[in-house]
C-alpha positions as CSV (number, residue, x, y, z in Angstrom):
1,M,93.5,30.7,-2.9
2,Y,93.0,30.4,0.8
3,R,89.7,30.1,2.7
4,K,90.7,30.0,6.3
5,I,93.8,31.0,8.2
6,L,94.8,29.6,11.6
7,L,96.6,32.2,13.8
8,P,98.1,30.7,17.0
9,V,98.8,33.4,19.5
10,D,100.4,33.5,22.9
11,G,100.8,37.2,23.5
12,S,104.4,37.3,22.4
13,E,105.7,40.0,20.0
14,N,106.3,37.3,17.4
15,S,102.6,36.3,17.5
16,K,101.6,39.9,17.2
17,R,103.7,40.3,14.1
18,A,102.2,37.1,12.7
19,A,98.8,38.5,13.3
20,E,99.6,41.5,11.1
21,H,100.7,39.2,8.3
22,A,97.6,37.1,8.7
23,I,95.4,40.2,8.5
24,N,97.2,41.4,5.3
25,I,96.7,38.0,3.7
26,A,93.1,37.8,4.7
27,D,92.4,41.3,3.5
28,V,93.8,40.6,0.0
29,S,92.3,37.0,-0.2
30,N,89.0,37.7,1.6
31,V,89.5,34.7,4.0
32,D,88.5,34.0,7.6
33,I,90.9,34.0,10.5
34,T,90.7,31.6,13.5
35,V,92.8,32.8,16.4
36,L,93.9,29.9,18.6
37,F,95.2,30.1,22.1
38,V,96.4,26.9,23.8
39,V,96.4,26.5,27.5
40,E,99.3,24.1,28.3
41,P,98.9,21.7,31.2
42,Y,101.0,22.3,34.3
43,Y,104.4,20.8,33.8
44,P,106.9,21.5,36.6
45,K,110.2,22.8,35.4
46,L,112.4,21.0,38.0
47,P,113.5,17.8,36.3
48,V,115.9,16.8,39.2
49,L,113.1,16.1,41.7
50,P,111.1,12.9,41.8
51,I,107.6,13.5,40.3
52,A,106.0,12.4,43.6
53,T,107.5,15.3,45.5
54,L,106.3,18.0,43.2
55,P,103.0,19.8,43.9
56,T,100.1,19.0,41.6
57,P,97.7,21.6,40.5
58,D,94.1,21.4,41.9
59,D,90.9,22.3,40.0
60,N,91.2,25.9,41.1
61,Y,94.5,26.2,39.3
62,Y,92.9,25.1,36.0
63,L,89.9,27.3,36.6
64,E,92.3,30.3,37.1
65,V,94.3,29.4,34.0
66,R,91.1,29.1,31.9
67,E,89.9,32.5,33.1
68,E,93.3,34.1,32.4
69,S,93.3,32.6,28.9
70,K,89.8,34.0,28.2
71,M,91.0,37.4,29.3
72,M,94.2,37.1,27.2
73,I,92.3,36.0,24.1
74,K,89.9,38.9,24.6
75,D,92.8,41.3,24.8
76,I,94.4,39.8,21.7
77,M,91.2,40.0,19.7
78,N,90.7,43.6,20.8
79,E,94.4,44.3,19.8
80,L,93.8,42.7,16.4
81,K,90.6,44.7,15.7
82,E,91.8,48.1,17.1
83,N,95.5,48.3,16.3
84,Q,96.5,45.7,13.7
85,C,93.5,45.7,11.4
86,K,93.9,49.4,10.5
87,G,90.5,49.3,8.7
88,K,91.1,46.0,7.0
89,C,89.0,43.8,9.3
90,N,85.7,44.9,7.9
91,N,85.9,42.1,5.3
92,I,87.5,39.6,7.6
93,H,85.6,37.2,9.9
94,L,87.6,36.7,13.1
95,E,86.8,33.9,15.5
96,Y,88.7,32.4,18.4
97,L,89.3,29.1,20.0
98,I,90.8,28.2,23.3
99,K,92.1,24.7,23.7
100,E,93.9,22.8,26.4
101,G,96.8,20.5,25.9
102,K,100.3,20.5,24.3
103,A,100.4,23.5,22.0
104,Y,101.8,21.8,18.9
105,I,99.3,18.8,19.2
106,E,96.3,21.1,19.6
107,L,97.5,23.3,16.8
108,L,97.9,20.3,14.4
109,K,94.5,19.0,15.4
110,S,92.9,22.4,14.9
111,I,94.2,22.5,11.3
112,D,92.0,19.4,10.5
113,E,89.1,20.2,12.7
114,E,88.7,23.8,11.5
115,N,89.4,23.0,7.8
116,V,92.3,25.4,7.8
117,D,94.4,25.8,4.6
118,L,97.1,28.1,5.9
119,V,98.8,28.7,9.3
120,V,100.5,32.0,10.1
121,M,102.5,31.9,13.3
122,G,105.4,33.5,15.1
123,A,108.9,32.0,14.9
124,S,109.0,31.6,18.7
125,G,106.7,32.4,21.5
126,K,106.9,32.8,25.3
127,H,108.8,29.5,25.9
128,S,112.1,29.6,27.7
129,T,115.4,28.5,26.1
130,L,115.3,25.3,28.2
131,D,111.9,24.4,26.9
132,R,113.1,24.8,23.3
133,L,116.1,22.6,23.9
134,V,114.3,19.9,25.9
135,L,110.9,19.9,24.3
136,G,111.6,21.3,20.8
137,S,110.0,24.4,19.4
138,V,106.2,24.4,18.8
139,T,106.8,26.2,15.6
140,E,109.4,23.7,14.4
141,R,107.0,20.8,15.2
142,V,104.1,22.4,13.3
143,V,106.2,23.2,10.3
144,R,107.5,19.7,10.2
145,E,104.2,17.9,10.7
146,S,101.6,20.3,9.1
147,K,99.7,19.1,6.0
148,V,99.0,22.7,5.0
149,P,101.4,25.6,4.3
150,V,102.8,27.4,7.3
151,I,104.1,31.0,7.2
152,V,106.6,31.6,10.0
153,V,107.0,35.3,11.0
154,P,110.2,36.3,12.8
């Protein structure tokens, strides 16, 4: 039925539970899993100050964030293989992508670019309550705009 699952992760407990579901589906259906981690650009969370007074990140900031994201995705991939696969990953091809940008936009683009036919993601990630109120939930945007089925794991 499915050929390729997109599994967006951010290190949250919800994304870990979503990984378990993705592995179970992949094991039964013999499909591949692409693990996606999106590095969001630096957005200051102080809306009351004029933009010109806020510090802007330099190239070192982005270099550090990229390196941290590589380490995080490596940890997540190891966690998947060691703890969540429970012997099921032998028939599953796991690959990973690291992208930069707004999470929901990169997620939606990845669905097309990677020829994904199912998304399995956590109900919420590591965003604050204010982010969800002001920006809207990444999960909600993906569910609303995706052209493929999305399984949301609480």
